[in-house]
N, C-alpha and C positions, 0 to 999 in steps of 0.2 A: 725413648726416655723421657724426652720433653714432656710428653704427656702425663707421667708420672711426677715430675717435677712441679709442673703447673696444678696437678691435683693436691698435691702435699700443700702448695702455697694458698691454693682455695680453701681447703681444710683447715690449715692453721689461721686464716683469717677468721673464718666463720667461728672456729673454736676460742678464738680469742675474743669475739663478742659475745659468746656463750659464758665465759669464764666471767667476764666484768657483770653480767648481767645476773648472775646466781649468787650475789652476795648479800640479799635483804630477806628474804623467805626461806626459812628451811620447816620441813614438816615430816612428820613419820608417823607410825601407829604404835600405841601404847599397848594395847590390846586388840583383839579382833576387829572391835566396832568403835575403838576410841582413837582420836586425832590429836597429836600434838603439834602446836605450829608455834614456830619462834620467829618473830620478826626484830631485825638488828635496827638501831637507828643511830644517828648521831646528835648529839644535842648542842645547840647553840649556847655559848659562855653566858651570855646574858639571861637565859631562860630558868628561872627558879622552879618551875613546876613543868611536869611532863604527863600528860594522858595518852592512853593507849585503849583503842577500840577495835574490835573485829566486828566486821558486818557480813552479812550473807544476803545479797540484793540489798534491800530498805531495810532489813531486819538487823537489830542491834543484837548479836549472840552474847557480846559481855564487852564490859568498860570499866576503867578505871577511874573515870569523870564522876562524881556522885550528882552531879546535874544533869547526866544524862540517865534516861531509864531503859533498862534492858527489856528485849522481847520477851512475853511472858513464857512463852512455853520454853525458851533457852536457859529460864533460871535456875533449872536443875540440871540442865545437859552443859553448860558452858561456864568456864571459868577464865578470868584475865588477870594476870599480875605480871608486875615489871619486877625484872631480876638486875641484880648487879651485872655491869657490863653492857648496858643500854640494850637489855632483852625484854621484848614484851611477847609473854606466852600465853596461848590459848590451848587449855585443855577442854576437848569438846567429846562429850559421849554419845554414843548411838550414831555414828556417820552413816547418813543413807547410803545406798549403792549408786554405783553411777559415778558421774562428775558434779563437783559442788566448788563453785567461787568463793572465795574466803578473800575479804580486804582488811589490812591491817591499816589503821591510820593512827598517825601519832601528831597530836597536838601539843603545841609548846605555848604556854602563857604568851598573850599578845602576838603571836604570831601566827604565819598560816598552818594550815594542817596538810601534811604530808601522807600519801596513801600509797599502797602497794597491793594489787590483786594477784592472787595465785589461783590456779586450777588445780585442784585434786581429785586424783580419781582413787576409789577405795580400792580396788582389785590390782593398783598398781603401787601402792604404799609399802615402804620398807619397814620392818619393825626400828623402833628408837634403839640405836646402837651406836659406837662410835663409827662403824662401817659406812651407815646409813649417811650420817652428817659428813663423812668424808666424801663419798659420792656426790652428795649435793653441793659441798662448798669448795671442794679440791679440784675444779675443773682445770685450774692451771697444771696440776700433774698429768691430766689427760692431754692438755696441749703440748707438755714438754715430751711425754711419750710418743705422741704422734709426729712431733717434729724431728726427734732424735733421728730415725733412720735418715732424712734427709741432711741431717746437720753432721753425720758421721760419713757420709756419702755411701751408704749401702746399697748396692746396684742388685741385689738377688730380689728385689720386689717386682 
């Protein structure tokens, strides 16, 4: 019985760390070869302008900053926009097979740039729907469901 309790404690700690780390970038597929990636950010109160940029390695896929130039091949494949609710969205067409690293960088005027990188594997992409967003952003629900048996002292496991 002690092993089961230890296992639940370890899983709870791991899931808690996972849940807190999953709140920045969400991604899904719009079509078979199209990627949608949302990067949530918080804005400092004194920052009048916010610029968003997505990169793939050193190549700029898209940006909202007029002073930065987009990678030539990506001009027809990628679009970046800022949406209400502090969301920077990348729409990327013709996603290559395999794994790809995408970095979302948020630059606030006169402040530092904050970046978050996410690895996207095309064959594992979920279609864009409320269910895929729920799976990516509600790890707390999974945490609750995993710890529920321990909290209720169910011994049949």
